[in-house]
PAZAPA-4460 file (N, C-alpha, C; in steps of 0.05 Angstrom, whole numbers, plus 32768, in hexadecimal, padded with zeros to 4 digits):
% residues 89
    n_x    n_y    n_z   ca_x   ca_y   ca_z    c_x    c_y    c_z   seq   type   mol
   8856   88B2   9F62   883D   88A9   9F58   8829   88C1   9F57     1      M     A
   881B   88C3   9F41   8807   88D9   9F3D   87EF   88D4   9F4F     2      W     A
   87E5   88E9   9F5B   87CD   88E7   9F6C   87B9   88FD   9F65     3      Q     A
   87A0   88F7   9F68   878B   890B   9F67   878D   891A   9F82     4      L     A
   8795   8933   9F81   879D   8942   9F98   8788   8943   9FAE     5      K     A
   8770   894B   9FA8   875B   8950   9FBC   8755   8936   9FCC     6      K     A
   8753   8920   9FBE   874B   8907   9FCB   8763   88F5   9FD1     7      L     A
   877A   88FB   9FC7   8792   88EB   9FCC   8790   88D0   9FBE     8      G     A
   8783   88CF   9FA6   8780   88B5   9F98   8796   88B2   9F83     9      L     A
   879E   8899   9F7F   87B0   8892   9F6A   87A1   8892   9F4F    10      S     A
   87B0   8890   9F39   87A3   888F   9F1F   8790   8877   9F1D    11      L     A
   8799   8860   9F27   8788   8848   9F27   876F   884C   9F37    12      S     A
   8771   8858   9F4F   875A   885D   9F5F   8748   8872   9F52    13      E     A
   8754   8886   9F45   8744   889A   9F37   8735   888D   9F20    14      T     A
   8741   887B   9F12   8733   886D   9EFC   871B   885D   9F07    15      G     A
   871E   8850   9F1D   8708   8841   9F29   86F1   8853   9F32    16      K     A
   86F9   886A   9F3D   86E5   887E   9F45   86D6   8888   9F2D    17      L     A
   86E5   888E   9F17   86D8   8898   9EFF   86C5   8883   9EF4    18      L     A
   86CD   886A   9EF3   86BB   8855   9EE9   86A1   8853   9EFA    19      A     A
   86A4   8856   9F14   868D   8855   9F26   867A   886D   9F20    20      M     A
   8686   8884   9F1D   8676   889C   9F17   8667   8899   9EFC    21      L     A
   8675   888F   9EE8   8669   888B   9ECE   8652   8877   9ECF    22      E     A
   8654   8863   9EE1   863F   884F   9EE3   8627   8859   9EF3    23      A     A
   862B   886C   9F04   8616   8875   9F16   860B   8891   9F10    24      T     A
   8619   88A0   9F00   8610   88BC   9EFB   8609   88C0   9EDD    25      C     A
   85F7   88D2   9ED8   85F0   88D9   9EBD   8606   88EB   9EB2    26      R     A
   860F   88E6   9E9A   8623   88F7   9E8E   8615   890A   9E7A    27      V     A
   861B   8924   9E7D   8610   8938   9E6C   8624   8942   9E57    28      E     A
   861B   8946   9E3F   862C   894F   9E29   862A   896E   9E28    29      I     A
   8641   897B   9E26   8642   8998   9E23   863B   899F   9E05    30      V     A
   8626   89AD   9E02   861D   89B5   9DE7   8623   89D2   9DE1    31      T     A
   8620   89DB   9DC9   8623   89F8   9DC3   8610   8A08   9DD4    32      P     A
   85F7   89FE   9DD9   85E4   8A0D   9DEA   85EF   8A10   9E06    33      A     A
   85FC   89FB   9E10   8608   89FC   9E2B   861D   8A11   9E2C    34      T     A
   862D   8A13   9E17   8643   8A26   9E16   8638   8A43   9E15    35      M     A
   8622   8A47   9E07   8616   8A62   9E06   860A   8A69   9E21    36      H     A
   85FE   8A55   9E2E   85F4   8A5A   9E49   860A   8A61   9E5C    37      R     A
   8621   8A53   9E59   8639   8A58   9E6A   8642   8A75   9E66    38      A     A
   8642   8A7F   9E4D   864A   8A9B   9E48   8638   8AAE   9E57    39      L     A
   861E   8AA8   9E56   860A   8AB9   9E64   8610   8AB9   9E82    40      D     A
   8614   8AA1   9E8D   861A   8A9D   9EAA   8633   8AAC   9EB2    41      I     A
   8648   8AAA   9EA1   8661   8AB8   9EA7   865C   8AD6   9EA9    42      A     A
   864D   8AE0   9E97   8647   8AFD   9E97   8636   8B06   9EAF    43      G     A
   8622   8AF5   9EB6   8610   8AFC   9ECB   861C   8AF9   9EE7    44      L     A
   862C   8AE4   9EEA   8636   8ADE   9F05   8654   8AE2   9F09    45      Y     A
   8662   8AEB   9EF3   867E   8AF0   9EF5   868F   8AD7   9EFB    46      G     A
   8685   8AC0   9EF1   8694   8AA7   9EF5   86A8   8AA2   9EDF    47      L     A
   86BC   8A92   9EE4   86CF   8A8A   9ECF   86C1   8A7A   9EBA    48      S     A
   86CE   8A77   9EA3   86C2   8A67   9E8D   86BC   8A4B   9E96    49      W     A
   86D0   8A3E   9EA2   86CC   8A22   9EAA   86B7   8A1E   9EBF    50      Y     A
   86B6   8A30   9ED3   86A1   8A2F   9EE7   8686   8A34   9EDB    51      D     A
   8685   8A46   9EC8   866C   8A4C   9EBA   8662   8A34   9EAA    52      S     A
   8675   8A25   9E9D   866D   8A0D   9E8E   8662   89F7   9EA1    53      L     A
   866E   89F4   9EB8   8665   89E1   9ECC   8649   89E9   9ED5    54      I     A
   8645   8A02   9EDB   862A   8A0C   9EE4   8616   8A08   9ECE    55      V     A
   861D   8A0F   9EB5   860A   8A0C   9E9F   8603   89EF   9E9A    56      A     A
   8616   89DD   9E9C   8611   89C1   9E98   85FE   89B6   9EAF    57      A     A
   8603   89BF   9EC7   85F2   89B7   9EDD   85D5   89C1   9ED9    58      A     A
   85D3   89DA   9ED1   85B8   89E5   9ECB   85AA   89D6   9EB5    59      L     A
   85B9   89D0   9E9F   85AD   89C2   9E88   85A5   89A6   9E91    60      D     A
   85B3   899A   9EA4   85AC   897F   9EAD   8596   897F   9EC1    61      A     A
   858D   8997   9ECA   8576   8998   9EDD   857F   8995   9EFA    62      G     A
   8598   8999   9EFF   85A2   8996   9F1B   8597   89AD   9F2C    63      C     A
   8593   89A8   9F45   858C   89BE   9F57   85A2   89C4   9F6B    64      D     A
   85B7   89B3   9F6D   85CE   89B7   9F7F   85E7   89B2   9F6F    65      T     A
   85FB   89C4   9F73   8615   89C0   9F67   862A   89BF   9F7D    66      L     A
   8637   89A8   9F80   864B   89A4   9F95   8666   89AD   9F8A    67      Y     A
   8671   89C3   9F96   868B   89CD   9F8D   8696   89DE   9FA4    68      T     A
   86B1   89DF   9FA5   86BD   89F1   9FB8   86C7   8A0A   9FAA    69      E     A
   86C2   8A0C   9F90   86CC   8A22   9F80   86B9   8A3A   9F7D    70      D     A
   86A1   8A37   9F86   868D   8A4C   9F84   8683   8A53   9FA0    71      L     A
   8674   8A68   9FA2   866A   8A72   9FBC   8655   8A60   9FC7    72      Q     A
   865A   8A54   9FDE   8647   8A42   9FEC   862D   8A51   9FF0    73      H     A
   8617   8A43   9FE9   85FC   8A4F   9FED   85F3   8A60   9FD6    74      G     A
   8604   8A67   9FC3   85FC   8A77   9FAC   85E7   8A68   9F9C    75      Q     A
   85D2   8A77   9F93   85BE   8A6B   9F82   85C1   8A78   9F67    76      V     A
   85C3   8A67   9F53   85C7   8A70   9F37   85AE   8A6A   9F27    77      I     A
   85A5   8A7E   9F18   858D   8A7D   9F08   8574   8A75   9F18    78      D     A
   8575   8A7A   9F32   855E   8A73   9F43   8559   8A55   9F45    79      G     A
   856C   8A45   9F3C   8567   8A28   9F3A   857D   8A17   9F46    80      K     A
   8596   8A20   9F44   85AD   8A10   9F4B   85BB   8A1C   9F64    81      L     A
   85BC   8A0C   9F7A   85C9   8A15   9F92   85E5   8A09   9F94    82      T     A
   85F8   8A1A   9F9A   8614   8A11   9F9D   8618   8A07   9FB9    83      V     A
   8624   89F0   9FBC   862A   89E4   9FD6   8647   89DC   9FD7    84      F     A
   8656   89E7   9FEB   8672   89E0   9FEF   8674   89C8   A001    85      N     A
   867C   89B0   9FF7   867E   8998   A008   8697   8998   A019    86      P     A
   86A8   89AC   A016   86C1   89AE   A025   86C2   89C8   A035    87      F     A
   86B0   89CC   A048   86B0   89E5   A056   86CA   89E9   A067    88      P     A
   86D1   8A02   A06B   86E9   8A08   A07A   86E7   8A00   A097    89      D     A
***
């Protein structure tokens, strides 16, 4: 059976989680402007393309905190977005 590795969820449980997130969270569309911002972020901070897209989308959405284990905990991007690792070692 397929599972979402980090949380140990089945496909069915993952679908339920996704539905709950869609019902409670605002969904942002990635625009060409977001992609250009991501390119700038990748160049400035040395992030991968996908990490830069996530950061750019968070900034475009007006977020002040980005929860991820893939970036440096406590890093502040563009003076507005603070990275928080919810899975500390």
